[in-house]
Structure formats: structure tokens, C-alpha cells
C-alpha positions in Angstrom: 9.9 -14.6 -16.8 6.5 -13.7 -15.2 5.3 -10.2 -16.1 4.8 -7.9 -13.1 1.6 -5.8 -13.1 2.4 -3.0 -10.8 -0.3 -1.7 -8.4 -0.9 2.1 -8.2 1.5 4.3 -6.3 1.0 4.5 -2.6 0.7 8.3 -3.1 -2.8 7.9 -4.6 -5.7 8.4 -2.3 -9.3 7.2 -1.8 -11.7 8.6 0.7 -8.8 10.6 2.3 -6.6 7.5 2.7 -3.2 7.3 1.0 -2.2 3.8 -0.1 -5.8 2.5 -0.3 -6.0 2.5 -4.1 -2.7 0.5 -4.2 -4.2 -2.1 -1.7 -7.3 -2.3 -3.8 -5.1 -3.0 -6.9 -3.2 -5.7 -5.0 -6.5 -7.4 -4.0 -7.8 -7.3 -7.5 -4.6 -8.8 -8.8 -4.6 -11.4 -6.1 -8.2 -12.4 -6.9 -7.3 -12.7 -10.6 -4.3 -14.9 -9.8 -2.0 -12.2 -11.1 -0.4 -10.8 -8.0 3.3 -11.2 -8.6 5.3 -13.4 -6.2 7.2 -10.3 -5.0 4.0 -9.0 -3.4 2.7 -12.3 -2.0 4.6 -12.4 1.2 3.3 -9.0 2.5 -0.2 -9.3 1.1 -2.5 -8.0 3.9 0.6 -7.3 6.0 2.9 -4.3 6.0 1.1 -1.2 4.8 -1.9 -3.4 3.8 -2.2 -4.6 7.4 -1.6 -1.1 8.7 -4.6 0.2 6.7 -6.8 -2.7 7.8 -5.9 -2.0 11.4 -6.4 1.8 11.1 -9.7 1.3 9.3 -10.8 -1.4 11.8 -11.6 -3.9 9.0 -10.7 -7.6 8.8 -8.7 -8.6 5.7 -11.2 -11.2 4.7 -14.0 -8.7 4.9 -12.3 -6.1 2.8 -11.1 -8.7 0.2 -14.8 -9.7 -0.2 -15.8 -6.0 -0.6 -13.3 -5.6 -3.4 -14.4 -9.0 -4.9 -18.0 -7.9 -4.9 -17.3 -4.6 -6.6 -16.6 -3.7 -10.2 -15.3 -0.1 -9.8 -13.2 1.8 -7.4 -16.2 4.0 -6.8 -18.1 1.1 -5.3 -15.2 0.4 -3.0 -15.0 4.1 -2.1 -18.7 4.1 -1.3 -18.3 1.1 1.0 -15.3 2.7 2.7 -17.2 6.0 3.2 -20.2 4.2 4.7 -18.4 1.6 6.8 -15.0 3.0 7.9 -15.8 5.8 10.2 -12.5 7.5 11.2 -11.8 11.1 12.0 -9.6 13.3 9.9 -7.0 13.1 12.6 -7.0 9.2 12.5 -6.6 9.3 8.7 -3.9 11.9 9.0 -2.0 9.7 11.5 -2.1 6.7 9.1 -1.2 8.9 6.1 1.8 10.4 8.0 2.9 6.9 9.0 2.9 5.6 5.4 4.4 8.8 3.8 7.2 9.0 6.4 8.1 5.3 6.9 11.8 4.9 6.3 12.8 8.2 7.8 11.0 7.8 11.1 12.8 5.0 13.1 16.3 3.5 13.0 14.9 0.1 12.3 12.9 1.4 9.3 15.8 3.4 8.0 18.0 0.2 8.1 15.3 -1.9 6.4 14.8 0.7 3.7 18.6 0.9 3.1 18.7 -2.9 2.8 15.7 -3.0 0.4 17.3 -0.3 -1.8 20.5 -2.2 -2.0 18.7 -5.5 -2.8 16.9 -3.7 -5.7 20.1 -2.0 -7.0 18.8 1.4 -5.9 21.3 1.9 -3.0 22.9 4.8 -4.9 19.6 6.7 -5.0 20.0 9.0 -1.9 16.7 10.8 -2.8 14.7 7.7 -1.9 14.0 8.6 1.7 10.8 6.6 2.4 9.3 3.3 1.5 6.8 5.1 -0.7 9.8 6.7 -2.6 11.4 3.3 -2.9 8.2 1.6 -4.2 7.7 4.2 -6.8 11.4 3.9 -8.0 11.3 0.1 -7.9 8.2 0.1 -9.9 9.8 2.6 -12.4 7.5 5.6 -11.7 10.4 7.8 -10.6 
């Protein structure tokens, strides 16, 4: 059985963006050939894609930024210099990520399905996809 190396929690922030450190981890794992199959289908899609869209950055460009960096600090410096978004724009993205699963009926149904598939259907306290990811990755 292939070992899963979990990316950081979506709750972690970088340059005022929630989820961004998780995306950086996923890119680093992908580049190293260690991104588990469970994460492959949505790589640069889902929340990854939502961040790319909110930041106005192409997936290939950001993957190259991460590839060319050694530390998170270098990635953060690049983001601070090249992703010029207002606090309101960052807040809108952060609110979207942090509330996904309790915001729309479609998202609620998808979260319920994902929880059941993962054997977490009984965990009523998992109200968002961020909650679900943290539980599925055994952080909570």
C-alpha cells in the first residue's frame, strides 16, 4: 500500500491566503512524484484552481515558481510581489474556502457523499470541506 504524505491543513495561511500552503505542498509532492493518487484528480482544480483563479495565476506558472524555490519564504516573496489582490479579494477567497460545504445545496450534498465514502458520515461536526479534509487526514 502506497504511503500518503498529507499536505498541510487548508487552514494554514501564506500572504493572507488560506489554503495556499496546502497547494504549495501538493505541488512539491507532485514534482517529487509523491503526490498520492487520491490527490491527482483534483490537482490544480477544486480549491487549487480556485486559488489560481483568485490570484490570476496560470497553473503552469505557479508550478514553475514552486519548482524554482527551495523555501516557503521564497514562494511567499513571489506571491507578495506578483499577486496584487486587495484584502477584500483575499477575504472573499478565504470565506469561500472556509465555508464550502455549508454554503450551497450542491456543496452540502457533495460533502455528505464524501464523508460517507470516507467512513466519516457519522461526524456531524464536519460542516465544511476544510473540516472534512482535516478529519480525513487525521488532524482532527
